[in-house]
N, C-alpha and C positions, 0 to 999 in steps of 0.2 A: 391444512393441518400438517404440522411438522412430522416428517417421516424419515427415519434414518435407516440406511441399507449398507450391507457389505458390498464390495465391488471387486472387479478383476483388474489387476494392475501389472505393469511391467516394471522391473527393477534392474539396475545394472548388475552384471555378474561381478564377482569379487575382483577380477583383474581390471575392471573398468570403473570401479566405484570412485576412484580419484580423478580419472581423466574425463569421464562422460558428463556428470552433473556440472552445472555452471550457473552463475548469477546472470540475470538479464540486464537490460540497459538501465533499469531503474536503480541499480546498485553500483554498477561499474561503468566506467567511461566507454564511449563508443570506440575510441582509439584502442583501448585495452581489448575490447571484445573482437574488434576486427583482427588484431594480431593473434588472439586466441583461435579464431576461426581459421586463419591461414596456417597456423603452426600445429594445431591439434586436430587430427582427422577424427578423433573419437568424440570431440566435444558436441554436446547437443545444441550449441549456439548455431551450428551449421543448419540445423533443422528449422529453428525458429527465425533465423536471420540469414537466409542464403545469400542475400545481397552483400554480405560482408566479405564473401570470397568471389562473388560474381557481381561487381558494381553496376553492370549494365542492366541488371534485372530491376524492373520497376515494381516497387512494393504494391501489392494488391492486384497485380496482373495475373493472368492465367499461368504464365511462365513462373512467376514467384511461387505459386502453390505447387506446381509440378516439380520444381527444384526442391522445395521443402519436403515433399513426399519422397523424392529421389534420395536425399540425404538420410531420411528416416529409414528407408528400405536398406540402405548400405549398412547402417548400424545394426539392423535386424539380421541381415545376411551374414554379418561377421560374428553373430552370436553374442553381442555385447549386452543385450537386454533379454531377460528371461521372464516368462509369464508365470504369475503366481495364481494360486487358487483364490476363489472369492473370499475376502477377509476384510477386517478393519485393522487399523494399525495404531501403535503408540509411536509418536514422534518425539524426539528429544533434541534440543539445541543447547550445547554447552558453549557459552560465550567466554572470551578471553578474561573477563573480570570475574570468572567463576560463577556467574549467574547461570542457572540451568532452567530452561523452559520446557515443559512437557505438555503434550496435547494429544487429542484423538484425531486420526485421519479416517474419515468416514465418507459415505456418499449421502447427500441430501436428495431426496426423491425429486423427480421432475415436477410433480404436482406441488411440492412445497415451494419450489422456485416460482412457479406461476401464480400461486395463491398469496404471495407476499409474506411467507413465513421467514424469509431472509430480509431483514430491514436494512435499508441503505441510507447513507448520508451524502453520497456524491451523485451528481448527474453523469450520464454517459453520452458519448457521441455515437450516433447511429453509424457513421462511416467506419469507426473503429470496431463497433460491434459486428458489422457485416463482414469486415476483413477476418475477424476471429472465427466467425461462423464458417467461412470458406476454408480456413486453415484446419479447423476441427473436422470438417467434412472430408478434406483431402487426406488427413492423417488417421481419421477414425479414433482419435485419442486426444488427451490433453495432458500436458507434461508438468503441471504445477498446481498444487492445491490452492484454492481460495482461502484466505485467512478470515476466520470468523471468531467472534468473541461473545461471551456471555458470562454472567456470574454462575459458575457451576455449583451444583448441589454438593454437599459435604461428601456424599458417597463417591462421586466421581473424582473429587479433589483428593480424597484419601487414597483412592485406587492409584492415581498417578504418583502420589508422593511415596507410597509404600510398595510400589510395584517392584517385585524381585525379578530382575531381567538377566538373561544370559547374553551370549554373543549376538549382536544385532545382525539382522538380515542385510542391512546396508549401513555403512559408516564412511563418512566423507569429511575431510578437513578442507574448508574453503580457503580462498586467498586472503581472507581477513582473520584467519585462525579461529573461526567458529567450527565446532564439531557437530555434524548432523548425524543422527542415528535413527534407525527405524526397526521396529519389531512387529511381526504379524500376529494377529489374534484370529485363530480359526475355530476355536471352540464355540459351538452354537449357543451354549448357555451363557458364555461370557459376552458374545456379540449381542444377544438379546438383552442382557443386563445393562450393557453400555448404551444400547439404542434406546431402551426404555427410559434410562436416566436423562438422556439428552432430549427425548421427545417431550418429557414432562415440562421442559422449559417453555414450550409453546412457540417460541421464536428465537432467532439468533441474529446478531448484528454483523454486517459485513464490515470488516476492518480494512481489508486490502483485496482488490480484485473485482471491482464493480463491473468492469467491462466483460470479464470472463463469466461472471454470473449471468449477465444478460445474454451473452453469446451462447453459452451452453443451454440456457433456457430456450432460446430461439431454435437451436439445433435439435434439441430433444422434442420440442413442440412440433417439429416438422416430420418426425418419425411416425410410422404406423403404430408402433407399440412402445411405450416408454415406462411401463410399470416397473420392470426390474432395473431401470437405469436412473442415474441421478448425476449430481455434481460432486466431484471430489473436493473435500474441504479439510482444512486443519482447524479444529476447534480448540482454543486455549481459554483458560480462565482470564477474565477481563483484567485482573490485577497483574497478570504476567505480560500484558501488552504494553509496549513502550511507545509513547506518542511523542514525536518531535515536530517542530514546525517547519514550514517552508518560508525562507526569507526572500524578499523581493529586491532584485538588483535593477536599478532604473538608470537608463541612459537616454540621451537625446531630449532632455527637458530644459537644459540651460540652467542659469542661475535663478534660484527661487529664494525669497526671503522667508524662510520657515519661521523664524522667531517672530516676525511681524504677524504672520498668519495665525500662529498659535496664540499670540497676545490678543489679537483682534477677536478670536473665538473664545477668549477667556478660558483657555485650556490650562490645566496645571502641568507645568513642565520644568525641567531642570537640566543643567549642563553637566556632562560627565567628561572628565579629562581623559586623555589618551592613556595615562598611567593607570587609571581606575578601570579600564575596560575589562581586564582579566578577572576582576573581582565582581563584575556585574552579573546579576541573575535577572533575566527578563521574566518577570512574574506576570500572572494573569492580570489583565487590565492595562498593562504598560507595554508601550512599543518604543524601541530604541531606533533613532534615526541617525545614521552615520553620514556626515557631509564632509567636504574638504576642510571646513573651518571649525565645526562644532560636532559634538556627539550629544544629541538631544533626547532625553527620556521624557515621554509624554504619557500622562495618565489618561487612558481612554475609558475608564470605568464609570459606572453610575454611582453617584454618591447619595446613599440613604434615601433613594427614591426621588432625589431632586432632579431638576432638569439638567441634562448634559448637552451643552451647546455644540459639542463635537459630533453629535449624532442628529437627533431630531428634537423639536420642541415638544417633549412629552415626558411623562413620568412612568416609572416602572409599576406594573400592576400584575396581578396573578395570572392574567391571560397573556403572558409574554410570548414574543416570537423568538424561538430559539436561535435563529440565524441572526436576527438584529443584535443580539447580545454578544456575538462573536467579535473579537478584536479585529480579525481579518476582514469581517464585513464592514466594520466602522472605517477601516483603512480604505476599503474599496469605495464606499459611498462618500467619504469626505476628502481624504488626501488625494487619491487618484482622480476621482471624478471632478470635484470642485476646484482643487488647487492645481493639478497637473493636466487636466483635460484628457485623461485616459479613461475612456468609458467602457472598454471591454478588455479586461486584463487577461482573458484567455486567448485573445487574438490580437495582441499588440506587440510589435517587435521591439518596443522600448523597454519591455519588462522581461527579465529572465528570472529563474527561480534557483535557489540554493538550499541544500539540505540544512535542517536545523542543528546538526551536530558540527557545522563548520565553525571554527574558532572565530571570535569577534575580531581579533587582530588581523586575521586573513582577509576578512571583509573590509576592514578599515584600510588595509593596504591597497585593495582594489580601487577605493575612492581616491587615495592619495596619489596613486600612479596614473590617475585619469582614465582608468578602464571603464568607469561608470560615473554618473553624476552623484548618486547617493544610494544608500542601502537601508531598507526598512527591516529591522530585526523583530520578528513577532514571537509572542509567547506560544508555547504548545497548547493545543486544545486539551481539555480533560476528557476522560471517559464519559463523564456525565453529560458534557456538552454534545458529544457524539450521539449518545442515547437520546437526548432531548430533540436534536435535529431529526434523527431517524424516526422517533416516535410521532413527531408532528408531520411526517411525510414531506419534509423539506430537504433542501440540498445546501451544503456548504459551498462557498465560493471555490473556484478552481485552485488546486494546489494548497489546500488548507492543512493537510496533515501528512506527515511522514511516519509510517507505522512499522514497527518491528515486533516479532521476528520476521526477517526477510527469508524467503525460501528459495531453494535451488531448483532450477529447471532441469528435468531429466532425472532427478533423484527418485521420484516415483511418478509413474505415468498411468493415467486411467485409460482403459480400453473400452471403446463404445461398440465394437462389432462382436 
């Protein structure tokens, strides 16, 4: 049963609110983060990535966690983080395009994690889970909320929209000019109202942070008493979630006659000129293939319940498999597996991934420069597709979604001791 709790948090003092929080490796390049770790002694990147300033440290080793704890203690000793009373929070992200996203930062009880109240659409790797458990154990804290989404009731939506706020407890402008703000709610009656409104939803969907959910669940399950503890999350209305795709950069496959393959499979495709690339929108069901000679748009969708030769010899019925309908899955099962001989895209060095907001011309340039053999540009999944997969207890293929808002590490830190 879904249970929402207030929690104890650490937040940066006013003088450290610009220097301490940072994006992790999912948002910024490793080169940038290594430079940040070297040049900024306040940055929380030293805590989560101590190897960036001490390259000889092996990630996952006992020394790694000891150094992570050391840097955390240095930040605490310098008084850069202050402990707040138990509370829930309102989070706001103001983006450069004037879009404002607000949500609730709350704690989801340990029992809710373990009983499946948080629905997931991605598989997790046990080795990464265990590393996170060890880091949480070393630090007795977690420094970034997990992003959850759900269709919020009108009462909660209106509360977020009409909230009259004063000076935020924390305000940070990140390197991408997103403004992050945080306000605490300590009123017992308000906390109860917010908690009850969320609990009535029954379940929440994990948008980003599957490994952290699993790791915190394991950590809390290993404690003697977990009743007052839970997982720090940011819950936003599903309509405020931005979903982008991950594109596939393929190297080491040589020359392939894609046009012959698609013709043989009786696929509907058409050629896009280089001049037309900037005006192209990769919509649901279509995949754009960038090669040195052609840009090929391929229709991967089902047509009125008819057989689609690009997937399997079957028709669509009411008992559909949510993963089979994903364009990324059709790419995996057909183009990678059958045509390229790539059978495991999560562990094949011929494939790298690029964020869905990368300009098409940038990816085309990679192909023309010979940096790769081709690029597959995929459409973004929809909220409904994520819901369908999670509701069926299935998992999307690796790197299926890039979801925003992205959150800063060290902006708010949950304390477990």
